[in-house]
C-alpha positions in Angstrom: -10.6 -4.4 -17.1 -9.7 -5.1 -13.6 -7.1 -3.6 -11.2 -6.1 -5.7 -8.3 -3.7 -4.6 -5.7 -0.7 -7.1 -5.6 1.5 -5.6 -2.9 2.4 -2.5 -0.8 4.5 -0.7 1.7 4.6 2.0 4.0 7.7 3.7 5.2 8.5 6.7 6.6 10.1 9.9 4.4 10.9 13.3 4.6 7.7 14.5 3.2 5.9 12.5 5.5 4.1 8.8 5.7 4.6 7.6 2.0 2.6 4.1 0.6 4.0 2.5 -2.2 2.4 -0.1 -4.1 2.2 -2.5 -7.3 -1.1 -4.1 -9.2 -1.7 -5.7 -12.1 -4.3 -5.5 -14.8 -6.4 -8.3 -15.9 -8.6 -7.8 -18.7 -12.4 -9.2 -18.8 -11.3 -12.3 -20.4 -9.3 -13.3 -17.2 -5.8 -12.5 -19.4 -3.2 -10.3 -17.9 -2.5 -7.0 -19.6 -0.3 -5.4 -17.0 1.6 -7.1 -14.0 2.9 -5.7 -11.2 2.9 -2.2 -12.0 4.2 0.8 -9.5 2.8 3.5 -8.1 3.6 5.5 -5.0 1.9 8.1 -2.8 2.5 10.7 0.1 -0.6 9.6 2.5 -2.4 13.1 3.4 -6.4 11.5 4.1 -6.2 11.7 8.1 -8.0 8.9 8.6 -5.8 6.5 6.7 -2.9 8.5 9.0 -4.9 6.6 11.9 -5.2 3.4 10.1 -1.4 3.6 9.5 -0.7 4.3 13.0 -2.8 1.7 14.5 -0.7 -0.8 12.2 2.4 0.3 13.3 1.3 0.2 17.1 0.2 -3.4 16.4 3.3 -4.9 15.1 5.6 -2.9 18.0 3.4 -4.7 20.5 4.3 -7.9 18.2 8.0 -7.2 18.9 7.9 -6.1 22.6 10.0 -7.6 25.4 
């Protein structure tokens, strides 16, 4: 069985930095077992928070005048 991330998003909430994501579960024979299951988590890992900050800065640079 393989679990494959199909999408994710980041947003800031009152609890902290949150990542929501969906994934599909694929059987060994290639059959789709579950599609787009949704999960969410508050990010506590400082390394991951640093990566979120880098992505946010990169995106802000793309929209600045």
